[in-house]
FIKOLLUM-688243 format. One line per field, with one value per residue: x, y, z of N, C-alpha, C in turn; residue number from 1. Coordinates in Angstrom, 3 decimals, decimal comma, always signed. Example, Ala and Ser with C-alpha at 12.3 -4.5 7.8 and 13.67 -1.06 7.14 Angstrom:
2
nc1 <- +13,190  +12,850
nc2 <- -5,690  -2,250
nc3 <- +7,800  +7,080
cac1 <- +12,300  +13,670
cac2 <- -4,500  -1,060
cac3 <- +7,800  +7,140
cc1 <- +13,200  +12,900
cc2 <- -3,300  +0,030
cc3 <- +7,800  +7,870
torlo <- 1  2
END
This chain:
184
nc1 <- +29,545  +32,756  +35,603  +37,130  +35,326  +33,362  +34,783  +35,409  +32,800  +31,894  +33,691  +33,191  +30,502  +30,869  +32,390  +30,629  +28,558  +29,410  +29,163  +31,195  +31,792  +33,407  +36,386  +36,068  +37,402  +36,930  +35,801  +37,789  +37,188  +36,387  +36,782  +35,646  +35,615  +34,095  +34,885  +37,579  +39,716  +39,212  +38,314  +35,304  +33,057  +29,813  +27,378  +26,099  +23,559  +22,903  +25,171  +27,113  +29,739  +33,022  +35,367  +38,563  +41,015  +43,149  +45,993  +45,897  +47,742  +48,239  +45,717  +45,400  +47,521  +46,647  +44,322  +45,495  +46,819  +44,600  +43,448  +45,466  +45,306  +42,806  +43,418  +45,270  +43,561  +41,982  +43,941  +44,487  +42,046  +41,894  +44,194  +43,755  +41,748  +43,047  +44,692  +47,160  +49,205  +51,559  +51,297  +49,048  +50,153  +52,157  +50,630  +48,971  +50,907  +51,407  +49,344  +49,531  +50,907  +53,645  +56,552  +56,838  +54,246  +52,835  +53,851  +52,913  +50,136  +49,867  +50,648  +48,693  +46,431  +46,793  +45,242  +42,813  +41,463  +41,427  +41,372  +43,908  +44,271  +42,194  +42,970  +45,379  +44,440  +43,266  +45,613  +46,996  +45,106  +45,096  +47,589  +47,094  +46,034  +48,261  +49,633  +47,898  +48,134  +50,814  +50,553  +49,187  +46,420  +43,495  +40,753  +41,102  +42,465  +40,379  +38,621  +40,145  +40,483  +37,844  +37,528  +39,363  +38,275  +36,005  +37,065  +37,742  +35,217  +34,118  +35,840  +35,573  +32,928  +32,997  +34,716  +35,678  +37,457  +38,725  +39,754  +42,166  +43,732  +47,231  +47,696  +45,500  +45,935  +48,316  +47,408  +45,515  +47,083  +48,834  +51,326  +54,311  +54,368  +56,251  +59,054  +59,116  +60,342  +61,608  +62,375  +61,006
nc2 <- -9,657  -9,422  -11,647  -11,362  -10,043  -12,006  -14,121  -12,901  -12,509  -15,164  -16,155  -14,363  -14,999  -17,606  -17,181  -15,562  -17,286  -19,000  -19,733  -18,977  -20,152  -18,861  -19,794  -19,938  -18,362  -18,905  -16,624  -15,646  -17,306  -18,018  -21,265  -24,342  -27,579  -30,114  -29,061  -28,993  -27,036  -25,917  -23,181  -22,053  -20,984  -19,370  -21,829  -23,376  -25,177  -25,892  -25,813  -28,062  -28,517  -29,926  -29,574  -27,969  -28,182  -25,692  -23,817  -20,408  -18,743  -20,369  -20,512  -17,867  -17,670  -19,540  -18,252  -16,018  -17,308  -18,318  -15,929  -15,060  -17,094  -16,497  -14,009  -14,817  -16,250  -14,144  -12,745  -14,651  -14,730  -12,079  -12,089  -14,140  -13,025  -11,299  -12,870  -13,296  -15,464  -15,987  -14,634  -15,961  -18,519  -17,932  -16,938  -19,143  -20,890  -20,048  -21,137  -23,747  -27,097  -27,577  -28,764  -27,413  -26,340  -28,713  -29,736  -27,765  -28,098  -30,658  -30,162  -28,276  -29,855  -31,817  -32,510  -33,090  -35,498  -36,298  -33,692  -32,818  -34,357  -33,385  -30,722  -31,052  -32,052  -29,753  -28,167  -29,766  -29,839  -27,174  -27,044  -27,873  -25,672  -24,063  -25,784  -25,750  -23,074  -22,977  -24,415  -22,614  -22,683  -21,438  -22,204  -24,539  -23,503  -22,074  -24,191  -25,729  -23,844  -23,632  -26,250  -26,149  -24,131  -25,476  -27,376  -25,657  -24,702  -27,116  -27,817  -25,602  -25,967  -28,258  -27,975  -26,098  -23,633  -24,222  -22,745  -23,658  -24,174  -24,477  -26,837  -28,400  -28,655  -30,134  -32,468  -33,360  -33,805  -35,611  -34,828  -34,826  -33,676  -30,883  -31,261  -30,376  -27,186  -27,018  -25,035  -23,542
nc3 <- -18,199  -16,913  -16,903  -14,604  -12,869  -12,722  -11,497  -9,039  -8,076  -7,805  -5,858  -3,771  -3,267  -2,384  -0,040  +1,488  +1,883  +3,759  +7,095  +9,461  +12,424  +15,291  +17,066  +20,441  +23,170  +26,440  +28,948  +31,722  +34,725  +38,104  +39,306  +40,719  +42,370  +40,433  +38,013  +38,006  +37,759  +35,288  +33,221  +32,117  +29,525  +29,459  +29,697  +26,877  +25,916  +23,346  +21,874  +20,520  +20,007  +20,392  +23,083  +22,842  +24,858  +26,045  +27,138  +28,229  +26,797  +24,609  +23,431  +22,647  +20,796  +18,905  +17,979  +16,770  +14,689  +13,271  +12,426  +10,714  +8,833  +7,723  +6,639  +4,703  +3,012  +2,094  +0,651  -1,327  -2,700  -3,689  -5,288  -7,195  -8,635  -10,277  -11,720  -10,471  -9,903  -8,534  -6,087  -5,122  -4,736  -2,827  -0,631  -0,146  +0,660  +3,250  +4,700  +4,202  +4,688  +6,913  +8,613  +11,045  +11,345  +11,572  +13,998  +15,721  +15,467  +16,540  +19,181  +19,997  +19,805  +21,694  +23,921  +22,871  +21,344  +17,926  +16,990  +16,030  +13,702  +12,096  +11,849  +10,488  +8,077  +7,025  +6,495  +4,628  +2,595  +1,866  +0,685  -1,880  -3,140  -3,622  -5,363  -7,574  -8,254  -9,048  -11,373  -12,804  -12,974  -12,909  -12,454  -10,975  -8,751  -7,552  -7,037  -5,233  -3,230  -2,369  -1,353  +0,724  +2,355  +3,093  +4,829  +6,869  +7,813  +8,658  +10,758  +12,539  +13,127  +14,591  +16,795  +19,758  +21,568  +24,835  +27,581  +29,881  +33,100  +34,095  +35,632  +34,934  +32,187  +32,176  +33,406  +31,517  +29,295  +30,152  +30,951  +32,848  +36,236  +37,400  +39,581  +43,063  +43,723  +41,325  +38,556  +35,628
cac1 <- +30,347  +34,131  +36,122  +37,558  +34,123  +32,729  +35,572  +35,207  +31,426  +31,824  +34,429  +32,447  +29,337  +31,369  +32,782  +29,493  +27,656  +29,993  +29,021  +32,379  +31,784  +34,763  +36,850  +35,776  +38,176  +36,050  +36,253  +38,353  +36,209  +36,824  +36,148  +35,899  +34,963  +34,147  +35,517  +39,002  +40,634  +38,855  +37,507  +34,378  +32,147  +28,430  +26,998  +25,110  +23,176  +22,761  +26,514  +27,565  +31,142  +33,915  +36,377  +40,006  +41,633  +44,372  +46,420  +45,488  +48,667  +48,052  +44,462  +45,689  +48,361  +45,805  +43,470  +46,334  +47,017  +43,334  +43,302  +46,395  +44,730  +41,761  +44,087  +45,831  +42,442  +41,653  +44,993  +44,296  +40,884  +42,278  +45,215  +43,215  +40,919  +43,908  +45,606  +48,457  +49,437  +52,677  +50,755  +48,204  +51,052  +52,805  +49,634  +48,566  +52,023  +51,303  +48,350  +49,826  +51,617  +55,083  +56,860  +56,544  +52,798  +52,433  +54,180  +52,010  +48,817  +49,942  +50,689  +47,385  +45,429  +47,261  +44,200  +41,541  +41,597  +40,776  +41,593  +45,146  +44,041  +41,353  +43,804  +46,350  +43,690  +43,187  +46,886  +47,288  +44,167  +45,587  +48,734  +46,607  +45,852  +49,580  +49,908  +47,090  +48,717  +52,032  +50,101  +48,468  +45,088  +42,558  +39,584  +41,526  +42,730  +39,092  +38,107  +40,920  +40,142  +36,551  +37,759  +40,065  +37,309  +35,113  +37,722  +37,634  +33,882  +33,930  +36,605  +34,942  +31,647  +33,238  +35,588  +35,717  +38,526  +38,407  +40,956  +42,366  +44,930  +48,405  +47,526  +44,539  +46,618  +49,255  +46,630  +44,877  +48,091  +49,682  +52,674  +54,743  +54,398  +57,632  +59,421  +59,071  +61,560  +62,131  +61,925  +61,000
cac2 <- -9,692  -9,791  -12,844  -10,933  -9,796  -13,304  -14,832  -12,237  -12,778  -16,555  -16,281  -13,612  -15,820  -18,731  -16,712  -15,069  -18,394  -19,764  -19,193  -19,454  -19,923  -18,617  -20,512  -19,034  -18,510  -18,518  -15,584  -16,208  -17,417  -18,835  -22,570  -25,250  -28,879  -31,002  -28,414  -29,330  -26,015  -25,408  -21,980  -22,303  -19,913  -19,674  -23,090  -23,298  -26,568  -26,132  -25,865  -29,455  -28,633  -30,538  -28,619  -28,102  -27,566  -24,947  -22,776  -19,089  -18,245  -21,209  -20,085  -16,595  -17,979  -20,199  -17,221  -15,236  -18,140  -18,348  -14,626  -15,044  -17,980  -15,738  -12,986  -15,514  -16,530  -12,859  -12,480  -15,600  -14,274  -10,866  -12,414  -14,928  -12,109  -10,622  -13,901  -13,159  -16,807  -15,978  -14,256  -17,082  -19,563  -17,460  -16,882  -20,524  -21,485  -19,694  -21,991  -25,136  -27,915  -27,519  -29,523  -26,543  -26,285  -30,026  -29,813  -26,868  -28,742  -31,761  -29,579  -27,680  -30,900  -32,869  -32,896  -33,185  -36,545  -36,024  -32,316  -32,721  -34,938  -32,465  -29,553  -31,449  -32,136  -28,373  -27,712  -30,539  -29,390  -25,858  -27,267  -28,045  -24,334  -23,673  -26,631  -25,231  -21,788  -23,274  -24,875  -21,473  -23,207  -20,596  -22,966  -25,455  -22,683  -21,811  -25,472  -26,094  -22,867  -24,078  -27,449  -25,715  -23,434  -26,507  -27,941  -24,629  -24,705  -28,385  -27,750  -24,628  -26,537  -29,402  -27,681  -24,768  -23,518  -24,248  -22,317  -24,397  -23,768  -25,311  -28,159  -29,145  -28,974  -31,230  -33,680  -33,789  -34,224  -36,581  -34,292  -34,983  -32,474  -30,551  -31,559  -29,218  -26,370  -26,976  -23,828  -23,664
cac3 <- -16,997  -17,234  -16,225  -13,279  -12,080  -12,515  -10,491  -7,759  -7,660  -7,363  -4,601  -2,768  -2,913  -1,594  +1,278  +2,258  +2,206  +4,855  +8,444  +10,157  +13,864  +15,778  +18,243  +21,538  +24,399  +27,533  +29,876  +32,947  +35,796  +39,219  +39,224  +41,829  +42,306  +39,277  +36,859  +38,131  +37,279  +33,963  +33,133  +31,017  +29,139  +29,789  +29,078  +25,815  +25,674  +21,909  +21,282  +20,647  +19,621  +21,378  +23,553  +22,624  +26,033  +25,754  +28,059  +27,715  +25,762  +23,432  +22,817  +21,976  +19,643  +17,915  +17,379  +15,856  +13,497  +12,526  +11,759  +9,584  +7,810  +7,051  +5,820  +3,541  +2,106  +1,467  -0,338  -2,429  -3,469  -4,424  -6,287  -8,309  -9,432  -11,250  -12,237  -9,824  -9,389  -7,585  -4,783  -4,680  -4,239  -1,600  +0,443  +0,144  +1,386  +4,674  +5,362  +3,844  +5,667  +7,150  +9,830  +12,185  +11,490  +12,066  +15,427  +16,431  +15,494  +17,501  +20,523  +20,289  +19,909  +22,600  +24,874  +22,136  +20,319  +16,649  +16,543  +15,250  +12,369  +11,335  +11,543  +9,454  +6,820  +6,527  +5,937  +3,413  +1,569  +1,423  -0,211  -3,252  -3,723  -4,137  -6,539  -8,680  -8,653  -9,822  -12,694  -13,379  -13,262  -12,162  -12,011  -9,913  -7,554  -6,913  -6,525  -4,049  -2,203  -1,840  -0,535  +1,934  +3,200  +3,641  +6,016  +7,923  +8,408  +9,374  +12,000  +13,421  +13,544  +15,470  +17,934  +20,383  +22,554  +26,261  +28,288  +31,128  +33,835  +33,861  +36,255  +34,119  +30,921  +32,454  +33,656  +30,267  +28,314  +30,860  +31,106  +34,238  +37,070  +37,777  +40,972  +43,942  +43,667  +39,942  +37,840  +34,165
cc1 <- +31,752  +34,542  +36,519  +36,350  +33,423  +33,460  +35,349  +33,813  +31,285  +32,506  +33,704  +31,212  +29,748  +31,678  +31,591  +28,521  +28,171  +29,767  +30,168  +32,268  +33,207  +35,109  +36,726  +36,664  +37,279  +36,661  +36,787  +37,279  +36,787  +36,072  +36,516  +35,324  +35,189  +34,828  +37,025  +39,918  +40,293  +38,055  +36,603  +33,524  +30,750  +28,021  +25,899  +24,717  +23,019  +24,107  +27,104  +29,030  +31,962  +34,961  +37,783  +40,643  +42,984  +44,706  +46,059  +46,415  +48,542  +46,784  +44,669  +46,507  +47,539  +44,889  +44,265  +46,580  +45,754  +43,121  +44,249  +45,907  +43,661  +42,353  +44,684  +44,733  +42,033  +42,666  +44,838  +43,149  +41,247  +43,265  +44,643  +42,321  +41,735  +44,923  +47,028  +48,778  +50,589  +52,188  +49,833  +49,087  +51,689  +51,823  +49,158  +49,663  +51,978  +50,314  +48,555  +50,614  +53,104  +55,326  +56,523  +55,037  +52,274  +52,689  +53,229  +50,612  +48,791  +49,919  +49,312  +46,319  +45,765  +46,183  +42,833  +41,674  +40,769  +41,031  +42,808  +44,934  +43,207  +42,145  +44,797  +45,671  +43,562  +44,481  +47,247  +46,347  +44,621  +46,795  +48,288  +46,301  +47,168  +49,949  +49,151  +47,647  +49,988  +51,682  +49,354  +47,057  +44,068  +41,368  +39,954  +41,879  +41,418  +38,486  +38,819  +40,696  +38,804  +36,700  +38,431  +39,109  +36,304  +35,749  +37,680  +36,278  +33,613  +34,640  +35,941  +33,574  +31,828  +33,927  +35,402  +36,847  +37,949  +39,703  +41,007  +43,625  +46,047  +48,235  +46,565  +45,173  +47,546  +48,504  +46,054  +45,871  +49,069  +51,135  +53,071  +54,743  +55,854  +57,854  +59,399  +60,416  +62,147  +61,548  +61,982  +60,540
cc2 <- -10,145  -11,020  -12,516  -10,727  -11,102  -14,084  -14,223  -12,534  -14,191  -16,713  -15,545  -14,397  -16,991  -18,285  -16,262  -16,178  -19,218  -19,046  -19,767  -19,166  -19,736  -19,573  -19,537  -19,348  -18,033  -17,414  -16,252  -16,203  -18,284  -20,153  -23,406  -26,608  -29,629  -30,374  -28,587  -28,309  -25,462  -24,123  -22,171  -21,088  -20,291  -20,916  -22,846  -24,726  -26,894  -26,236  -27,245  -29,635  -29,213  -29,511  -28,996  -27,406  -26,942  -24,036  -21,432  -18,596  -19,073  -20,795  -18,786  -16,828  -18,621  -19,184  -16,358  -16,013  -18,178  -17,037  -14,517  -15,968  -17,234  -14,650  -13,629  -15,839  -15,249  -12,532  -13,387  -15,131  -13,046  -11,190  -13,200  -14,057  -11,400  -11,575  -13,747  -14,480  -16,873  -15,621  -15,336  -18,153  -19,162  -17,456  -18,278  -21,237  -21,192  -20,593  -23,466  -25,845  -27,582  -28,343  -28,705  -26,475  -27,613  -30,178  -28,940  -27,493  -29,885  -31,235  -29,022  -28,754  -32,005  -33,361  -33,043  -34,218  -36,238  -34,632  -32,207  -33,229  -33,998  -31,215  -29,864  -31,573  -30,753  -27,981  -28,478  -30,154  -28,042  -25,991  -27,367  -26,708  -23,889  -24,484  -26,116  -23,892  -22,003  -23,729  -23,764  -21,878  -22,505  -21,389  -23,910  -24,698  -22,459  -23,085  -25,853  -25,105  -23,246  -25,287  -27,079  -25,010  -24,410  -27,131  -26,947  -24,721  -25,998  -28,358  -26,794  -25,104  -27,654  -29,034  -26,268  -24,769  -23,621  -23,927  -23,042  -23,884  -24,804  -26,724  -29,021  -29,550  -30,166  -32,545  -34,225  -34,310  -35,218  -36,130  -34,440  -33,645  -32,147  -30,865  -30,268  -28,481  -26,272  -25,763  -24,084  -22,405
cc3 <- -17,387  -16,441  -14,793  -12,373  -11,756  -11,421  -9,116  -7,218  -7,124  -6,006  -3,485  -2,324  -2,042  -0,175  +2,108  +2,602  +3,376  +6,169  +9,247  +11,650  +14,349  +16,898  +19,393  +22,722  +25,524  +28,392  +31,130  +34,024  +36,891  +39,157  +40,427  +41,509  +41,022  +38,071  +36,880  +37,483  +35,914  +34,100  +31,919  +30,742  +29,611  +29,011  +28,059  +25,461  +24,188  +21,201  +21,537  +20,236  +20,757  +21,805  +23,098  +23,824  +25,676  +26,923  +27,427  +26,603  +24,475  +22,685  +22,053  +20,706  +18,528  +17,215  +16,401  +14,564  +12,641  +11,771  +10,572  +8,471  +7,016  +6,158  +4,565  +2,529  +1,376  +0,367  -1,554  -3,315  -4,302  -5,538  -7,456  -9,198  -10,499  -11,877  -11,702  -9,119  -8,396  -6,184  -4,243  -4,053  -2,906  -0,425  +0,830  +0,928  +2,875  +5,412  +5,039  +4,936  +5,705  +8,407  +11,077  +12,418  +12,035  +13,550  +16,251  +16,541  +16,505  +18,936  +20,907  +20,512  +20,888  +23,564  +24,205  +21,020  +19,076  +16,114  +15,628  +13,832  +11,505  +10,942  +10,436  +8,088  +6,195  +5,831  +4,660  +2,266  +1,010  +0,505  -1,668  -3,936  -4,356  -5,374  -7,759  -9,180  -9,468  -11,233  -13,451  -13,812  -12,359  -11,622  -10,863  -8,631  -6,813  -6,332  -5,238  -2,905  -1,562  -0,936  +0,786  +2,888  +3,809  +4,875  +7,176  +8,612  +9,169  +10,730  +12,990  +13,896  +14,561  +16,779  +18,462  +21,404  +23,958  +26,994  +29,632  +31,816  +33,607  +34,422  +35,425  +32,800  +31,122  +32,665  +32,345  +29,240  +28,910  +30,959  +32,570  +34,970  +37,397  +39,258  +41,779  +43,871  +42,266  +39,239  +36,352  +33,509
torlo <- 1  2  3  4  5  6  7  8  9  10  11  12  13  14  15  16  17  18  19  20  21  22  23  24  25  26  27  28  29  30  31  32  33  34  35  36  37  38  39  40  41  42  43  44  45  46  47  48  49  50  51  52  53  54  55  56  57  58  59  60  61  62  63  64  65  66  67  68  69  70  71  72  73  74  75  76  77  78  79  80  81  82  83  84  85  86  87  88  89  90  91  92  93  94  95  96  97  98  99  100  101  102  103  104  105  106  107  108  109  110  111  112  113  114  115  116  117  118  119  120  121  122  123  124  125  126  127  128  129  130  131  132  133  134  135  136  137  138  139  140  141  142  143  144  145  146  147  148  149  150  151  152  153  154  155  156  157  158  159  160  161  162  163  164  165  166  167  168  169  170  171  172  173  174  175  176  177  178  179  180  181  182  183  184
END
């Protein structure tokens, strides 16, 4: 088995062994009473994940980011198979930490204590993939990729999206209500 085939086989085994539950945006539903404006998916008593309350546009944006994270992982796997460390570094940079990414994580997790910290761990862990690529250390790239994917599965196992309306979002994040007649 060639080095390239071996690397691809190891990474493929790693990826296929991971059951990545998706963040689920509940279908829009009319709600009343105790739900206080929340739209929820069919209740699954076996799903013990904690909700991440998000406005619909935030949930959509988060899903787009998750899909790009997955695409970056795909690019990293393909690049390391050919020792293309520049592409590994570039793709890892898309999922690594930046001030903008940090602000986005804080905003998304504003109504879910603990979510922001877990999301930030993912991005900081992904930074180590880029560091390994700069060092041209193939084994370490794969090790750090494995560690990063572990943070993905831990997060997806712990959290699920819960789409809420604007009033509920404001209440959950303690954002002040706009004054009557105020436009934004």
